[in-house]
C-alpha positions as CSV (number, residue, x, y, z in Angstrom):
1,M,23.3,-21.3,-25.2
2,T,22.1,-17.8,-26.0
3,E,18.6,-19.1,-27.0
4,R,18.3,-20.9,-23.7
5,V,19.3,-17.8,-21.7
6,G,16.8,-15.7,-23.6
7,H,14.1,-18.3,-23.1
8,D,14.8,-18.6,-19.4
9,W,14.6,-14.8,-19.1
10,R,11.2,-14.8,-20.9
11,A,10.0,-17.7,-18.8
12,R,10.9,-15.9,-15.5
13,L,9.3,-12.7,-16.7
14,E,6.1,-14.6,-17.6
15,A,6.1,-16.4,-14.2
16,A,6.5,-13.0,-12.4
17,R,3.7,-11.5,-14.4
18,L,1.4,-14.5,-13.5
19,E,2.4,-14.3,-9.9
20,R,1.6,-10.6,-9.8
21,A,-1.7,-11.2,-11.5
22,A,-2.6,-13.9,-8.9
23,L,-1.7,-11.5,-6.1
24,V,-3.8,-8.7,-7.6
25,A,-6.8,-11.2,-7.9
26,A,-6.3,-12.3,-4.3
27,V,-6.3,-8.7,-3.0
28,E,-9.3,-7.8,-5.2
29,A,-11.2,-10.8,-3.7
30,A,-10.2,-9.7,-0.1
31,V,-11.4,-6.1,-0.9
32,A,-14.7,-7.5,-2.2
33,V,-15.4,-9.0,1.2
34,G,-14.4,-5.9,3.1
35,V,-10.7,-6.4,3.9
36,L,-9.0,-3.0,3.2
37,E,-5.7,-3.4,5.2
38,F,-2.7,-5.3,3.8
39,G,0.8,-6.1,5.1
40,A,3.9,-5.9,3.0
41,H,5.7,-9.0,1.9
42,G,9.1,-9.3,3.5
43,R,8.7,-6.0,5.5
44,P,7.1,-6.9,8.9
45,G,5.3,-4.0,10.5
46,Q,4.6,-2.2,7.2
47,Y,1.0,-1.9,6.1
48,A,-1.3,-0.1,3.6
49,V,-5.0,0.7,3.8
50,L,-7.1,1.1,0.7
51,S,-9.8,3.8,0.6
52,R,-11.5,6.4,-1.6
53,D,-9.3,9.5,-1.9
54,P,-10.7,12.3,0.3
55,S,-9.1,15.0,-1.9
56,E,-9.9,13.8,-5.4
57,P,-13.5,12.9,-6.2
58,G,-13.9,9.4,-7.6
59,A,-10.3,8.5,-7.1
60,W,-8.9,5.7,-4.8
61,R,-5.7,5.7,-2.7
62,F,-3.7,3.4,-0.6
63,T,-2.0,4.9,2.4
64,T,1.0,3.3,3.9
65,Y,1.6,3.1,7.7
66,D,3.5,1.5,10.5
67,E,3.5,1.7,14.3
68,A,4.6,5.4,14.1
69,G,1.7,6.5,11.9
70,F,1.0,7.2,8.2
71,S,4.1,7.4,6.0
72,G,2.8,8.0,2.5
73,H,0.1,7.4,-0.1
74,A,-0.5,6.9,-3.8
75,T,-3.7,8.0,-5.6
76,R,-5.1,6.3,-8.7
77,S,-8.2,7.0,-10.8
78,T,-9.8,3.6,-10.1
79,Q,-9.9,1.1,-7.3
80,A,-8.4,-1.5,-9.6
81,A,-5.5,0.7,-10.5
82,A,-4.9,1.5,-6.8
83,V,-5.0,-2.3,-6.0
84,R,-2.5,-3.0,-8.8
85,E,-0.1,-0.3,-7.6
86,M,-0.4,-1.4,-3.9
87,V,0.5,-5.0,-4.9
88,E,3.5,-3.7,-7.0
89,W,4.7,-1.9,-3.8
90,G,4.5,-5.2,-2.0
91,Y,1.3,-4.8,0.0
92,A,-0.8,-8.0,-0.6
93,M,-1.1,-9.9,2.7
94,P,-4.5,-9.3,4.4
95,A,-4.0,-7.6,7.7
96,A,-7.5,-6.6,9.0
97,G,-7.5,-4.7,12.2
98,T,-3.9,-3.5,12.1
99,L,-4.8,0.2,11.6
100,D,-7.0,0.3,14.6
101,T,-4.5,-1.6,16.7
102,L,-1.5,0.5,15.8
103,A,-3.4,3.8,16.0
104,A,-4.2,3.0,19.6
105,G,-0.5,2.8,20.5
106,D,1.9,5.3,22.0
107,A,4.3,5.2,19.0
108,W,1.5,6.2,16.7
109,A,0.6,9.2,18.9
110,R,4.2,10.3,19.0
111,G,4.5,9.8,15.2
112,M,1.3,11.8,14.5
113,K,2.4,14.6,16.8
114,A,5.7,14.8,14.9
115,A,3.9,14.8,11.5
116,E,1.6,17.6,12.7
117,A,4.6,19.7,13.7
118,V,6.1,19.2,10.3
119,R,2.8,20.1,8.6
120,R,2.5,23.3,10.6
121,E,6.1,24.3,9.8
122,N,5.5,23.7,6.1
123,A,2.3,25.7,6.2
124,A,4.0,28.6,7.9
125,R,6.7,28.6,5.2
126,R,4.0,28.9,2.5
127,L,2.7,32.2,4.0
């Protein structure tokens, strides 16, 4: 019985690894044809956009967002590393056009206004 349980665990782990590799390959293929926005599996309304990092030369980042604006980002040294991390976070469903669509909404404007107020408050505290 113990051998079977151990084997089942290893088989499930290998299946998960292969599934993740397939998702990474699919995202890389989408990126190659210009798709840079991806939705999160099982989390409707949650998205990420892949881009070069504006603050770290040569680096890549994915930035998460929803209808209320940007919510976070992760920076990696290569595009491939950023794609792998983005997939691990669950962002792998092509969602072209979502950033422009959501950014045009009222909820986005309110979210960005709130984020700017926090940014200003934090900047004032650093002085």
